[in-house]
N, C-alpha and C positions, 0 to 999 in steps of 0.2 A: 503494499497501500504506499502510493506517495503521500509526502509530507503536504502537500496542497491538502489529500483528500482528509488525512489524518487530520488539520485543522478547521477543515471545514464540519466533519463529525464530531469534532470537540465544541464548537460552537452550537453545533446542533442539541449537544447532550445539555452544554450548560442554560442554554434557551427554555429548553426543557424544564429543567431543577426550578429557573427563576418563574416559569409559569405556573411548576407545580407550588411553590412557596407562596405567590401570590393570590393562589386560590385557597391553601391553607389559611393566611393572614386572613383574607376576608372572611372565611367560615368562622375561625376561633372570634373575629370580631362581632358577626353577625348571633354567633353564641350568647358571646358574653352581651349584648343588646339586648336579646331575649331576657334572658337571666335578671338584667337589672330592671326591665320592663315587668316580670313576673315579682321581682321583690318589691319595685314600688309602688304593686298596683296592691300585695300584703299590708306594708308598712304607712300607706298615706289612705287608708280605712279612715275617714273623718265619721265623728258623731252627730247624728243629729240633736240640736240642742234648744233649749228652753230657757231664759231669762225670768227668773220670777224675783217680787220683791220679797225682802226680809220683812216680817211684821214682829215687832214687840205685844207684848202680853197687852189684849184691850183693843188690839188692832184688827180689823177686817182686812185679810189680804182680798176680797171683792169689792172693796171700794178706797182700799191704800193709796192707790194711783190720781183718782180722781182728787186727791186733797193736796198731792204734795207735788208741786212742779220738778222739783229737784230731782226725784227718783223716777219720775216719767222720763226728764231725760238722759240720766244715769242708764236705763234699761234700755231705752232707745240708743242711746251710744255705744254700750257693750253689744245690743244684736249686729250694728253697723261694721263694730269691729270683727263680730265671727264672720258677718257676710263677705266684710273684704278679704277674709283668707280662707274662703272657699265653702265654709261650713253651712249647711240645714241648718236653715233656724226654725222655730216654731213662734210664733205670736200668740205671747201670754193672754194681751186683750181680748186678741179674737177668740182666744180660747175659753175664755173666760166668760164671754160673750154668749157665746155657745151654749157654755154648760148651764147659764143662767134661763136664755132662750128655751130649753129644753128640761129644764126641772131639775138639772142632775143632783143638788146638792140637796141628800136627806138627812143633815144635820149639821148643827152650829159649830160643831168642833172643828176650830180651824186646823187642825192636824190633820183632819179625815178630808177638810176642803182639799188642802194642797194636794194631799195623796190623789185625790180623786181628776184633780186640774193634771197632774203630773201622766196620769196614767190615759187619761183622755187624750192627751199631745200625741203620744208616742215615741216620745224622746227617748235616745241614748245617754244624754245627760241633762241635770238642769241645773243651772247656775243660779245661786241665791245673793242678791246683792243690797247690801245694807251700805245705807245712806245716812250720812249726819251730818248737819250743817252747825259753822259756830260764826257768832258776831263780835268781837269785842273791840276796843277802841284803838287795838294794834292792826283790825282790820278783819276781812272776813275769809271763810274757808269751809273748804267740804271736805270729808274723809269717807272713803268707799273702803268696803270690805267685801271680795268676792270669794265666794270657796263653789267647787263644782262638785257637785254628786254623780255618780251612777246612779240611775234612774232605779233600778230595780234591786238592787241592794242598800243603797242610802251610802256605800263607801265612798271619801274623798277622795276628789281626785289634785285638785289643785286650791289652793289658798294662795289672794295676795290682797293687800294693803296699797291703796293710792292715797295721795293726797294732793289738795290740788295747789297748797304755798297759801300764803297771805295777799289779797286785795282787798281795797279801798272800795267795796262794791256791793250793790243791794242784788246782783242779778246771780244767785246762786243755781242757775240752771247753767252760766258757763262756767261755774266753777265746778258743778259736779263735771261738766264736760273735760275739765284738766284732770282731774281726780281720774277717770274712765282712762285715758290719754298718756298718765304717767305708769300705768300698770297691766294695760291689757295685751300689751304682745308677750310679758314675761308670764302672764298669766294661762294665755294660751301655749304658748310653748311646753309650758310644765303640763297641761292639760293633755296635749299629743299626746305628747310620750308617755303617758299613765294612760291613755286610751289604748294606743298602738301596744302596748302592754298587754292588756285585757284581747285586742284581737286576735294576737299572736298565741296569748298561753293563758286565755278566760280569765273570769273574775271570781273574785274569793266567796266563798260560803264558808260559816263555820255549821258543823253538825254536833247536834248533842241529844246522845243514843244513852235512855235510863229503862228503869223498871217504876211500872207502878207500884205501891205501896204492897199491895196484895198478892203479888205477880210471884209464880212460883216459878220461874227463871232467873238464871244471871250468866253473867259474860263466859262462863264455863260451861254450861248446859250442850251437851252435844246434841245438837239439832237437825232437822233434817236427812235426806236420803245416805248421805258419807256419814252423820253422825260427827260430823266436827265441830268442836267449840263454836259457840255464835258468835267469838269474836274475831276468830281465824274468818269466816265466813261472811262476816261483816268488812273484812279488810280486803277480802277475796272480791266481793265484788265492786267496793271502789278502789281498786289497781284496775278493773276493768271499764270501769262506765266514769270516772273520774276525767275532767278532760285532759288528752293527752298525759293521760295516768298520774297527773301531778295533786298529789296530798300530801298532808302530814297530819300525825297522829300525835297529839298533845299529851294524852296519856288513858290509859284501860286500867278500871277497877273488878272487883267483881260488878258491881250495881253502877257502872257508868262507862262509857267512851266516848270521846270529844276527841272529834276531828277539826282543828283550830286554824286549816287552811285548803279546803275543798275548792280544786280549780272548775267551774262549768263555764259552758260554750255561751259566746255573746249573744249569737243567733243559733235556731234549733236548726239541725243538720237536715231534718226531714222536709222541713217548709221557706227555712229562712228567716223564719220571724223573728220577735226578740226569745229569749232565751231567760226567765226568769227561776229565783229560789221553788218556787212553788211548785213547778211543772220538775224540779230537780226532788223535790221532796218527794212529789206524785211516784215518781219512778224508785226511790226508797222504800216509801210503803209498800207500794206491788211487791219489793225483791222480799222484806218481812211475811207478806202473806202468802207470798208462792214458798217460804220451806215452814208453813203453818203456823204462826204469829198471827198474833190481835195487835196489831200497831195502832196509836194513834200521830198526829202529827200537827204540830203547829209553827207558821212563820212568824219570825219579827226584825224585821228589817232583811239583814244579811245573815241570821241564825236559825238554821232548823230543829227545832225540837221533835224527835223521835220519841214517845213513852209506848212499852211495851207492858201487856195488860197481863 
């Protein structure tokens, strides 16, 4: 083979290698971009949020905004801050009006009224805004306390205090706006981090399992077809049903078993609807019935109480 032919073949081989490398790099970039897109889709899931006013004893959440312009402006500005970051927001005033029009409120308890509004809203997170104003010889100011809660468990997601600074003015609406601007960005960042953790790792509930005073069972009782101790059967079930097998046992005694951190999903895997502690409590209830026990259940916030008769 002549040197000229050898050079030609060498060049052809180099060109093929270059083409293969280019295709390989393009493929890697494409896969990386796809992975980044999928990761971003998981990590940037944002909650539906409703902002509600904080009420002191004796104040009515149904009328408080009508009586205080500073609170109205603060809540509007907070909502605008969420909207500007791409969050889906629920209008508290609109939901309140709809509830009144449909005679939803069946109690005068402020706690129950707030719970009913939150449940009606379909919000994943509610943000409570406490606004206080002060006028002195050295100027006027507004202080804002923001607290975000996961709607179904009541677990806190973010807390921030915003201050307007002191100005010689009677325009408390503008001062409220300044207080919001001073803290809303940090507040949202912390809340988004916490909510992303919920999306990826589930939300936390506490499960307290105990026995009725007249029960003949205890945690060491051998239950079911396998005749395994009840405490072991409970843990085996929890391992299968906690979100991503994520749970922690605080302690077990003869008459009590406490899980101080059990993760449940944000959304129901079956239909995509919001998943709450009551749904998980029902699954626990069915488990105990399935092994021949007679349980009762009670849910208070993020704590599930199971009592075995």
